[in-house]
C-alpha positions in Angstrom: 28.2 -60.1 -6.7 26.9 -59.7 -10.2 23.9 -57.5 -10.8 21.1 -58.1 -13.3 22.1 -55.3 -15.7 25.7 -56.4 -15.7 24.8 -60.0 -16.2 22.5 -59.1 -19.1 25.3 -57.0 -20.8 28.2 -59.5 -20.0 26.5 -62.8 -20.5 22.9 -62.9 -21.9 23.4 -60.4 -24.8 26.7 -61.9 -26.1 25.3 -65.4 -26.0 22.2 -64.1 -27.8 19.7 -65.7 -25.4 17.6 -62.6 -24.5 14.9 -63.8 -26.8 14.9 -67.4 -25.3 14.1 -66.4 -21.7 10.3 -66.8 -22.1 10.4 -70.1 -24.1 9.8 -73.5 -22.7 12.8 -75.8 -22.6 11.4 -78.4 -24.9 11.2 -75.8 -27.7 14.9 -75.0 -27.6 17.5 -76.5 -30.0 20.7 -78.2 -28.7 22.7 -75.1 -29.3 20.2 -72.9 -27.5 20.1 -75.3 -24.6 23.9 -75.2 -24.4 24.0 -71.4 -24.3 21.3 -71.3 -21.6 23.2 -73.9 -19.5 26.4 -71.8 -19.9 24.5 -68.6 -18.8 23.1 -70.5 -15.8 26.6 -71.6 -14.8 28.1 -68.1 -15.2 25.2 -66.6 -13.3 26.7 -67.9 -10.0 29.7 -66.0 -8.8 32.7 -68.3 -8.3 36.5 -68.2 -8.4 36.7 -71.2 -10.7 34.2 -72.7 -13.2 34.5 -76.3 -14.3 32.8 -76.4 -17.7 32.8 -79.6 -19.7 32.6 -79.0 -23.5 31.0 -75.6 -23.4 31.1 -75.3 -27.2 29.2 -78.6 -27.9 26.2 -78.1 -30.2 27.4 -74.5 -31.0 28.2 -73.3 -34.5 31.5 -71.6 -35.2 30.1 -68.1 -34.6 28.5 -69.1 -31.3 31.7 -70.8 -30.2 33.5 -67.5 -30.5 30.9 -65.7 -28.5 30.9 -68.3 -25.8 34.7 -68.3 -25.6 34.7 -64.5 -25.1 32.0 -64.7 -22.4 33.8 -67.5 -20.5 37.1 -65.5 -20.6 35.4 -62.6 -18.8 
């Protein structure tokens, strides 16, 4: 089971979505929505994650961050 502090360190901070947590969904860009969706997926403990195009709408820097988070 993943605890809140570990999730924040391992997922939220690297995906740079800490500052998005209090915003309404309609105010998020496509890349921000993609990062939030990825964090929601990884917030559930599983042996295998099926993630379709996790880097869609992400710029090159964000793609690298997302890849590192997914590999964990």
